[in-house]
C-alpha positions in Angstrom: -54.1 32.5 -8.5 -51.7 35.3 -8.3 -51.8 38.7 -7.3 -52.4 40.0 -11.0 -55.7 37.8 -11.1 -54.2 34.8 -13.5 -54.1 31.5 -12.7 -50.6 30.3 -12.1 -49.3 27.6 -14.4 -48.8 24.3 -12.6 -45.4 23.4 -12.3 -44.2 20.7 -14.9 -41.2 18.1 -14.8 -39.1 20.3 -16.6 -39.8 23.1 -14.0 -38.5 20.8 -11.4 -35.3 19.6 -13.5 -34.3 23.3 -14.1 -34.8 24.2 -10.1 -32.8 20.8 -9.0 -30.2 21.5 -11.6 -30.7 18.2 -13.1 -32.1 16.7 -16.4 -35.8 15.8 -16.7 -35.0 12.0 -17.0 -33.5 12.4 -13.6 -36.9 13.8 -12.2 -38.7 11.0 -13.9 -36.1 8.3 -12.4 -36.6 10.0 -8.9 -40.5 10.3 -9.4 -40.8 6.5 -10.4 -38.5 5.2 -7.2 -35.4 4.0 -9.2 -32.6 3.1 -6.9 -29.7 4.3 -9.3 -30.2 7.8 -8.2 -27.5 9.3 -5.7 -29.1 10.1 -2.4 -27.9 13.8 -2.7 -29.6 14.2 -5.9 -32.7 12.5 -4.9 -32.9 15.0 -2.0 -32.4 17.7 -4.3 -35.3 16.7 -6.7 -37.7 16.1 -3.7 -37.1 19.3 -2.3 -37.8 21.3 -5.7 -40.9 18.9 -6.1 -42.1 20.2 -2.6 -41.0 23.9 -3.2 -42.8 23.8 -6.5 -45.7 21.9 -5.5 -45.5 19.7 -8.5 -48.1 17.1 -8.8 -48.5 14.0 -11.3 -52.3 13.7 -11.8 -52.9 10.3 -10.3 -56.4 9.9 -11.3 -55.5 10.8 -15.1 -52.7 8.5 -14.8 -55.0 5.6 -13.6 -57.8 6.3 -16.1 -55.3 6.1 -18.8 -53.3 3.2 -18.0 -56.2 1.3 -16.7 -53.9 0.4 -13.5 -54.8 1.4 -9.8 -52.1 3.6 -8.4 -51.9 1.9 -5.0 -49.6 -0.2 -2.9 -50.4 -2.0 0.3 -47.7 -3.1 2.7 -48.3 -5.9 4.9 -46.2 -5.7 8.0 -46.2 -7.0 11.7 -44.8 -4.2 13.2 -44.7 -0.3 12.5 -42.7 1.1 15.3 -39.4 -0.9 15.4 -36.6 1.0 13.5 -36.0 -1.3 10.7 -39.8 -1.9 9.8 -40.6 2.0 10.2 -37.5 2.9 7.9 -38.6 0.5 5.4 -42.0 2.1 5.5 -40.5 5.6 5.1 -38.7 4.7 2.1 -41.8 3.0 0.4 -43.8 5.9 1.2 -41.4 8.5 -0.2 -40.7 6.8 -3.4 -44.5 6.0 -4.1 -45.6 9.5 -3.1 -43.1 11.0 -5.7 -44.4 8.4 -8.5 -48.0 9.5 -7.4 -49.0 6.3 -5.7 -51.1 6.1 -2.7 -50.1 3.7 0.3 -51.9 1.5 2.6 -50.9 -0.4 5.4 -52.3 -3.6 6.5 -50.8 -4.9 10.0 -50.5 -8.5 10.5 -51.9 -8.9 14.1 -51.2 -12.5 14.3 -49.4 -15.4 12.7 -52.2 -17.6 12.7 -53.1 -18.7 9.1 -56.5 -17.8 9.0 -55.7 -14.3 10.2 -52.8 -13.9 7.7 -55.0 -15.2 4.9 -57.6 -12.6 5.6 -55.1 -9.7 5.6 -53.7 -10.9 2.4 -57.2 -11.2 0.9 -58.0 -7.5 2.2 -54.8 -6.3 0.2 -55.8 -8.2 -2.7 -59.2 -6.6 -2.9 -57.8 -3.2 -2.7 -56.0 -3.6 -6.0 -52.7 -2.2 -7.0 -49.4 -4.1 -5.8 -48.4 -5.6 -2.5 -45.1 -5.4 -0.7 -44.8 -7.9 2.5 -42.1 -7.0 5.0 -41.2 -10.5 6.2 -38.9 -10.1 9.2 -41.0 -12.6 11.4 -43.3 -15.5 11.1 -46.4 -13.4 10.1 -44.4 -12.0 7.5 -43.1 -15.0 6.3 -46.8 -16.7 6.0 -48.2 -13.6 4.2 -45.6 -13.7 1.6 -46.2 -17.4 0.7 -49.8 -17.0 0.8 -49.9 -13.9 -1.9 -52.0 -15.2 -4.9 -49.5 -15.8 -8.1 -51.7 -13.0 -10.0 -51.1 -10.4 -7.3 -47.9 -8.3 -8.0 -45.7 -8.5 -4.9 -42.3 -7.7 -3.6 -41.0 -9.0 -0.4 -38.6 -7.5 2.0 -36.9 -10.6 3.5 -33.9 -11.5 5.9 -30.7 -12.3 4.1 -31.4 -15.7 1.9 -29.2 -18.4 2.4 -28.7 -18.5 -1.4 -29.6 -16.0 -4.1 -33.5 -16.3 -5.3 -34.5 -17.2 -8.3 -36.1 -14.6 -10.8 -39.4 -15.5 -9.7 -39.3 -14.3 -6.2 -38.7 -10.5 -6.3 -37.1 -10.0 -2.9 -35.0 -7.1 -1.4 -32.7 -7.6 1.6 -29.8 -6.4 3.3 -26.6 -8.2 4.1 -27.0 -8.9 7.5 -24.5 -12.0 7.6 -21.5 -9.3 6.4 -22.8 -7.0 9.1 -22.8 -9.3 12.0 -19.3 -10.4 10.5 -17.7 -6.9 10.3 -18.9 -6.2 14.0 -17.7 -9.2 15.4 -14.5 -9.0 13.8 -13.8 -5.5 15.0 -14.5 -6.7 18.7 -12.0 -9.7 18.2 -9.4 -7.4 16.5 -9.4 -5.5 19.9 -8.1 -8.2 22.0 -11.3 -10.1 23.2 -11.1 -13.8 23.6 -14.5 -14.3 22.1 -18.0 -12.4 21.5 -21.2 -13.3 23.0 -24.2 -12.5 21.1 -27.7 -11.7 22.1 -30.1 -12.5 19.3 -33.4 -10.9 17.9 -36.1 -13.3 16.7 -35.5 -15.0 13.3 -38.2 -15.0 10.9 -37.9 -18.6 10.1 -36.5 -21.5 12.3 -33.2 -21.7 10.5 -30.2 -19.9 11.7 -30.6 -16.0 11.1 -28.0 -14.3 8.7 -27.0 -12.2 11.8 -26.2 -15.4 13.6 -24.3 -17.0 10.8 -22.0 -13.9 10.2 -21.2 -13.7 13.9 -20.4 -17.2 14.0 -18.2 -17.0 10.7 -16.0 -14.5 12.3 -15.2 -16.5 15.7 -14.7 -19.7 13.4 -12.1 -17.9 11.3 -10.5 -16.2 14.2 -10.4 -19.7 16.4 -12.3 -18.1 19.0 -14.9 -20.2 21.4 -18.3 -20.1 20.6 -21.0 -19.8 23.4 -24.5 -20.4 22.9 -26.5 -17.2 21.6 -28.9 -15.4 24.0 -32.3 -15.5 22.5 -33.9 -12.4 23.2 -36.7 -10.2 21.9 -36.7 -6.8 19.7 -36.7 -4.4 22.5 -34.6 -3.0 25.5 -36.4 -5.2 28.0 -35.4 -8.3 26.4 -31.8 -6.7 26.1 -31.9 -5.9 29.7 -32.7 -9.7 30.8 -30.2 -10.8 28.5 -27.4 -8.3 30.0 -28.4 -9.4 33.6 -27.5 -13.0 32.6 -24.5 -12.1 30.7 -23.2 -9.7 33.4 -23.0 -12.3 36.3 -20.1 -14.2 34.1 -17.0 -12.3 34.7 -15.3 -13.8 31.5 -17.6 -12.1 29.3 -16.0 -9.0 27.9 -17.4 -8.5 24.6 -21.3 -8.5 23.5 -22.7 -8.2 20.2 -26.6 -7.2 20.1 -29.1 -8.3 17.4 -30.3 -4.6 17.2 -29.6 -1.3 19.1 -32.8 -1.5 21.4 -31.1 -4.8 22.6 -28.1 -2.9 22.9 -29.8 -0.2 25.1 -30.9 -2.8 27.5 -27.7 -4.6 27.9 -26.0 -1.1 28.7 -28.4 -0.8 31.5 -27.9 -4.3 33.0 -24.3 -3.7 32.9 -24.6 -0.3 34.6 -26.7 -1.8 37.2 -24.3 -4.7 37.9 -21.4 -2.5 38.2 -19.7 -3.3 34.9 -18.3 -0.4 33.0 -18.6 -0.1 29.3 -16.2 -0.4 27.7 -13.8 -0.6 30.7 -15.0 -4.3 31.8 -17.3 -5.2 28.9 -17.4 -3.7 24.9 -21.0 -3.7 23.5 -22.0 -3.4 19.9 -25.4 -2.8 18.3 -26.8 -3.3 14.9 -29.0 -1.0 12.5 -27.5 2.5 13.8 -30.8 3.9 15.0 -30.9 7.6 15.7 -30.6 7.1 19.6 -27.3 5.0 19.2 -25.0 8.0 18.7 -26.3 9.6 21.8 -26.3 7.1 24.5 -23.8 7.1 27.2 -21.5 5.6 26.0 -22.3 6.1 22.3 -22.8 2.7 20.8 -20.6 0.9 18.2 -23.0 -0.3 15.9 -23.4 -1.2 12.2 -25.4 1.1 9.5 -28.0 -0.8 7.2 -29.8 1.5 5.0 -33.6 0.4 5.8 -35.0 3.6 3.9 -33.0 2.9 1.1 -34.2 -0.8 1.1 -37.8 0.4 1.2 -37.0 2.6 -1.8 -36.0 -0.3 -3.6 -38.8 -2.4 -2.7 -41.1 0.1 -4.4 -38.9 0.5 -7.3 -39.1 -3.4 -8.0 -42.7 -3.3 -7.4 -43.3 -0.4 -9.8 -41.3 -1.9 -12.5 -43.8 -4.9 -12.3 -46.8 -2.6 -12.3 -45.7 -0.4 -15.4 -44.3 -3.1 -17.0 -40.9 -1.7 -17.3 -37.4 -3.0 -16.6 -37.3 -4.5 -13.1 -34.5 -4.1 -10.5 -33.1 -7.4 -9.8 -33.5 -8.4 -6.2 -30.0 -7.3 -4.4 -28.6 -6.0 -1.2 -29.0 -2.3 -1.3 -25.8 -1.4 0.1 -22.8 -2.5 1.7 -22.9 -2.6 5.6 -21.1 0.2 7.3 -19.2 -0.5 10.6 -19.7 2.7 13.0 -17.3 2.7 15.6 -18.0 4.7 19.0 -17.4 4.7 22.4 -18.7 1.7 23.5 -16.1 -0.7 22.5 -12.6 -1.1 23.3 -9.7 -3.6 24.5 -10.5 -6.3 27.2 -9.6 -5.4 30.7 -6.6 -7.5 30.5 -5.2 -5.4 27.6 -5.3 -2.0 29.6 
């Protein structure tokens, strides 16, 4: 109620369009999580929605459509940068479309535990998004009943999936290829790789991209150092690689591993990039503020989450579906941690 005692009219979709300087159709696309909207336009519309307090009546929409306006996300992790950013993108897109989001944590890859979590998600109604970056997520995606609308956020597939598999992914193979080519172009004889765990037993897309770049350059290939997701694993791998004086370039499967590798090189007296160049993966927020700042590859995980919701939303609303596709081309971000090998200085 305003100062005159009259009830203020709730903001409409056209009010939001006027405030954001766009058409009401564009506002509708933002609300429905459509991925074709430019990021700057999306941010402007979301800001106008917040400023005007615009809300779609979720209860009325659910009653009118006979559908539950809810989405459950199944994931084995909520804290690692990629997982957390995907969750952020899903939540933003779902909130704009007046969908509620629940999270089911896959605490184990055991078949019984996975099946129980999938059943809980099915009982909640609505749709399901599975982040399948690990064995638990892969098993959960495979265990979803056929009748339940589901979208999988997966590692880069070896080949494009059929239309019956609504998946989204980033092009990890191209990203690793770009990072390895960058290090080789600086004059390094080869690039060593510290790998994150793969969701399957097959060679991961990141490993494939690294190998492809080495093969094209005729560079010798060493065995990847299998590691974990976090800095402690990177530190252990870094100590191992630092003991070999022939190692002059290291690609890490994510920026957290790179953080541990940088610490190990510092402890063993090998300067970066003077003695060893290091590149990470993902462009996590801390990567620009390390000393030295980290060369890495940017992947749009938040956009991936938005696209996952848009694809699921199309299924739930029986509207045009968004074909599964890599969300964006990886972007190499060159910073202080990469340079020529010592023999070139």
